[in-house]
C-alpha positions as CSV (number, residue, x, y, z in Angstrom):
1,X,91.7,93.5,128.9
2,X,88.4,92.3,127.3
3,X,87.5,94.0,124.1
4,X,90.7,96.0,124.1
5,X,91.0,95.9,120.3
6,X,87.4,96.9,119.8
7,X,87.6,99.8,122.3
8,X,90.8,101.0,120.6
9,X,89.1,100.9,117.2
10,X,86.3,103.1,118.6
11,X,88.9,105.5,120.0
12,X,90.4,105.6,116.5
13,X,87.0,106.5,115.1
14,X,86.7,109.5,117.4
15,X,90.3,110.7,116.6
16,X,89.8,110.3,112.9
17,X,86.5,112.3,113.0
18,X,88.1,115.3,114.5
19,X,91.2,114.9,112.3
20,X,89.2,114.7,109.1
21,X,87.5,118.0,109.8
22,X,90.7,119.7,110.6
23,X,92.5,118.2,107.6
24,X,89.8,119.3,105.3
25,X,90.1,122.9,106.6
26,X,93.9,122.9,106.2
27,X,93.7,121.2,102.8
28,X,91.5,123.9,101.4
29,X,94.1,126.5,102.5
30,X,97.4,124.9,101.4
31,X,96.3,121.9,99.2
32,X,95.8,118.2,100.1
33,X,99.3,117.1,99.0
34,X,101.0,119.7,101.2
35,X,98.9,118.6,104.1
36,X,100.1,115.0,103.8
37,X,103.7,116.1,103.4
38,X,103.6,118.2,106.6
39,X,101.4,116.1,108.9
40,X,103.5,113.0,108.8
41,X,106.7,114.7,110.1
42,X,104.6,116.4,112.7
43,X,103.1,113.1,113.9
44,X,106.6,111.6,113.9
45,X,107.8,114.3,116.4
46,X,104.7,113.7,118.6
47,X,105.3,109.9,118.6
48,X,109.0,110.2,119.3
49,X,108.3,112.5,122.2
50,X,105.7,110.2,123.7
51,X,108.0,107.1,123.4
52,X,110.8,108.9,125.1
53,X,108.5,110.0,127.9
54,X,106.9,106.6,128.5
55,X,109.6,104.2,127.5
56,X,112.8,106.2,127.4
57,X,113.6,104.7,124.0
58,X,111.9,104.9,120.5
59,X,111.8,101.0,120.2
60,X,111.2,99.4,123.6
61,X,111.0,95.7,122.5
62,X,110.5,93.3,119.7
63,X,112.2,95.1,116.8
64,X,113.5,92.9,114.0
65,X,113.9,93.0,110.2
66,X,110.5,91.3,109.6
67,X,108.7,94.0,111.6
68,X,110.6,96.9,110.0
69,X,110.0,95.7,106.4
70,X,106.3,95.1,106.9
71,X,105.7,98.2,109.0
72,X,107.7,100.3,106.5
73,X,105.6,99.0,103.6
74,X,102.5,99.6,105.6
75,X,103.6,103.2,106.1
76,X,104.2,103.8,102.4
77,X,101.0,102.1,101.3
78,X,98.7,103.4,104.0
79,X,100.1,106.8,104.9
80,X,101.7,108.0,101.7
81,X,99.6,106.5,98.9
82,X,96.3,105.8,100.6
83,X,96.1,109.0,102.7
84,X,97.2,111.2,99.7
85,X,94.2,109.8,97.8
86,X,92.0,110.3,100.9
87,X,92.9,113.9,101.6
88,X,92.3,114.8,98.0
89,X,88.9,113.1,98.3
90,X,88.2,115.1,101.5
91,X,89.0,118.4,99.7
92,X,86.8,117.6,96.7
93,X,83.8,115.9,98.4
94,X,84.0,117.4,101.9
95,X,84.3,115.5,105.3
96,X,81.0,113.8,105.2
97,X,80.8,112.5,101.6
98,X,84.5,111.8,101.7
99,X,84.2,109.7,104.7
100,X,81.5,107.6,102.9
101,X,84.2,106.3,100.6
102,X,86.2,105.0,103.5
103,X,83.3,102.8,104.5
104,X,84.7,100.5,101.7
105,X,87.8,99.9,103.8
106,X,86.4,97.2,106.2
107,X,85.2,94.9,103.4
108,X,88.6,95.4,101.6
109,X,90.4,94.8,104.9
110,X,88.5,91.5,105.6
111,X,89.2,90.2,102.1
112,X,92.9,91.1,102.2
113,X,93.3,89.7,105.8
114,X,91.6,86.4,104.6
115,X,94.1,86.2,101.7
116,X,97.3,87.2,103.5
117,X,96.6,86.2,107.1
118,X,94.0,83.5,106.8
119,X,91.6,85.4,109.1
120,X,88.0,84.2,109.0
121,X,85.0,86.1,110.4
122,X,82.0,84.4,112.0
123,X,78.5,84.8,110.6
124,X,77.6,87.3,113.4
125,X,80.7,89.4,112.7
126,X,80.0,89.5,109.0
127,X,76.4,90.5,109.7
128,X,77.6,93.2,112.1
129,X,79.9,94.6,109.5
130,X,77.1,94.8,106.9
131,X,74.7,96.4,109.3
132,X,77.3,99.0,110.4
133,X,78.2,99.8,106.8
134,X,74.5,100.2,106.0
135,X,74.0,102.7,108.8
136,X,77.2,104.6,107.8
137,X,76.0,104.8,104.1
138,X,72.5,105.9,105.3
139,X,74.1,108.8,107.2
140,X,76.7,109.9,104.8
141,X,74.4,110.0,101.7
142,X,71.9,112.1,103.5
143,X,72.7,115.4,101.8
144,X,75.5,117.4,100.3
145,X,78.3,118.1,102.7
146,X,78.6,121.7,103.9
147,X,81.2,123.6,102.0
148,X,82.2,120.7,99.7
149,X,82.2,123.0,96.6
150,X,85.0,125.3,97.9
151,X,88.5,125.1,96.4
152,X,87.9,121.9,94.5
153,X,90.9,119.8,93.3
154,X,88.9,117.9,90.7
155,X,85.5,116.7,89.7
156,X,83.2,114.5,91.8
157,X,84.2,111.5,89.8
158,X,87.9,112.2,90.6
159,X,86.9,112.5,94.3
160,X,85.2,109.1,94.2
161,X,88.2,107.5,92.6
162,X,90.5,109.1,95.2
163,X,88.2,107.7,97.9
164,X,88.3,104.2,96.6
165,X,92.1,104.4,96.4
166,X,92.3,105.8,99.9
167,X,90.1,103.0,101.3
168,X,92.3,100.3,99.6
169,X,95.5,101.9,100.8
170,X,94.1,102.0,104.4
171,X,93.0,98.4,104.2
172,X,96.2,97.0,102.8
173,X,98.2,99.2,105.2
174,X,96.4,97.8,108.2
175,X,96.9,94.2,107.2
176,X,100.6,94.8,106.5
177,X,100.9,96.5,109.9
178,X,99.3,93.5,111.7
179,X,101.7,91.1,110.0
180,X,104.6,93.3,111.0
181,X,103.7,93.7,114.6
182,X,103.0,90.0,115.3
183,X,102.0,89.4,118.9
184,X,104.9,91.2,120.7
185,X,105.8,94.4,118.9
186,X,104.9,97.6,120.7
187,X,102.1,99.4,118.7
188,X,103.4,102.9,119.5
189,X,106.9,102.0,118.2
190,X,105.2,100.3,115.2
191,X,103.4,103.6,114.5
192,X,106.6,105.5,114.6
193,X,108.3,103.2,112.1
194,X,105.3,103.6,109.8
195,X,105.5,107.4,110.2
196,X,109.2,107.7,109.7
197,X,109.2,105.5,106.6
198,X,106.3,107.5,105.2
199,X,108.0,110.8,105.9
200,X,111.2,109.7,104.1
201,X,109.2,108.4,101.1
202,X,106.9,111.4,100.7
203,X,109.8,113.9,101.0
204,X,111.9,112.0,98.5
205,X,109.1,112.3,96.1
206,X,108.7,116.0,96.9
207,X,112.4,116.5,96.3
208,X,112.2,114.7,92.9
209,X,109.3,117.0,92.0
210,X,111.1,120.1,93.3
211,X,108.2,120.8,95.7
212,X,110.1,121.2,99.0
213,X,110.5,125.0,98.9
214,X,106.8,125.4,97.9
215,X,105.6,123.2,100.7
216,X,107.8,124.9,103.3
217,X,106.5,128.3,102.1
218,X,102.9,127.1,102.9
219,X,103.9,127.1,106.6
220,X,103.8,130.9,106.7
221,X,100.1,130.4,107.1
222,X,100.3,130.2,110.9
223,X,96.6,129.6,111.4
224,X,96.8,126.7,109.0
225,X,99.9,125.3,110.8
226,X,98.0,125.4,114.1
227,X,95.1,123.6,112.6
228,X,97.4,121.0,110.9
229,X,99.2,120.4,114.2
230,X,96.0,119.6,116.0
231,X,94.9,117.3,113.1
232,X,98.3,115.6,113.1
233,X,98.1,114.9,116.8
234,X,94.5,113.5,116.6
235,X,94.8,111.6,113.4
236,X,98.2,110.1,112.5
237,X,99.5,110.2,116.1
238,X,96.8,109.1,118.6
239,X,94.4,107.7,115.9
240,X,96.9,105.6,114.0
241,X,98.5,104.3,117.3
242,X,95.0,103.2,118.5
243,X,94.4,101.6,115.1
244,X,97.4,99.4,115.5
245,X,96.4,98.5,119.1
246,X,93.0,97.5,117.5
247,X,94.3,95.3,114.7
248,X,96.8,93.6,117.1
249,X,94.0,92.7,119.6
250,X,91.1,91.7,117.3
251,X,90.4,90.6,113.7
252,X,91.5,93.2,111.1
253,X,88.0,93.2,109.5
254,X,86.3,93.9,112.8
255,X,88.8,96.6,113.7
256,X,88.4,98.3,110.3
257,X,84.6,98.3,110.7
258,X,84.6,99.9,114.1
259,X,87.1,102.5,112.8
260,X,84.8,103.3,109.9
261,X,82.1,104.5,112.2
262,X,83.8,108.0,112.2
263,X,81.2,109.3,109.6
264,X,78.6,108.9,112.3
265,X,80.8,110.3,115.0
266,X,81.5,113.3,112.7
267,X,77.8,114.4,112.9
268,X,78.0,116.3,116.2
269,X,81.4,117.8,115.2
270,X,80.0,119.2,112.0
271,X,77.1,120.6,114.0
272,X,79.7,122.5,116.1
273,X,82.0,123.5,113.2
274,X,79.5,124.1,110.4
275,X,76.4,124.8,112.6
276,X,74.6,122.0,110.8
277,X,71.6,120.2,112.1
278,X,71.4,116.4,111.6
279,X,68.2,115.2,109.9
280,X,66.0,112.3,111.1
281,X,67.7,110.2,108.4
282,X,71.1,110.9,109.9
283,X,69.9,110.0,113.4
284,X,68.3,106.7,112.2
285,X,71.5,105.8,110.3
286,X,73.5,106.4,113.4
287,X,71.3,104.1,115.4
288,X,71.6,101.4,112.7
289,X,75.4,101.8,112.7
290,X,75.6,101.5,116.5
291,X,73.4,98.4,116.3
292,X,76.0,96.9,113.9
293,X,78.8,97.8,116.3
294,X,76.9,96.1,119.2
295,X,76.7,92.9,117.1
296,X,80.5,92.9,116.8
297,X,80.9,93.2,120.6
298,X,78.3,90.4,121.2
299,X,80.1,88.0,118.9
């Protein structure tokens, strides 16, 4: 299918937009670290159920040690380390300003993919990436995010550092996942391997820090659990699966750029959730970002 990777990346953007808002709400109720510990097992259950329904087995084809090693590393780097940083960034800075930090991910992804996989982008693709990032930055630096001062987990400087760490974790995680999948491995099974590895890693750390009981007690907040379940389905289940479909079917840098449009997609969602009206600057930034995305499809 033509532009399958690009369309999957745009679908990822929509999923991550909704997930970011829900994760930020849950994180302010039970803490960002608890959110990451709970959402990964939830996503694993969703993925396992989907694989059994559609394929009648968790690993339909192509499984080998190379895939397991790289996908496992991808899960630890991207979903445990990177997302732990990102969720703390979301709680500190809020969904809009926090998502700005993730606009660093496409550039990081392109550089890492060039070093590890030898991927090279054309001049048009590089220009499209820059235009898209300019539009995203214009949107997300428009004004202070609604509610971003509630229940802070650190200073704004800490939030920025967490955002940079989250962007790097996502970038390296995507490249490792692409190397692990190759051309034949099923993206949904690849997502499950990432999730299971991440779940084991993050709960081992929780056990070493004696946090298991504390985390489980946070689940008595049923409203938060419902919110977190919705976020886990949108973000690490459907969103991460689509992200692997994207990097498998197009260059990692292009896929990461299209995924990073979620700060623009998040505008109408924040209008609904926070009753916030976008400014002319936000609208103009969205148009610029869409123009950059169009350049990637033209290339």
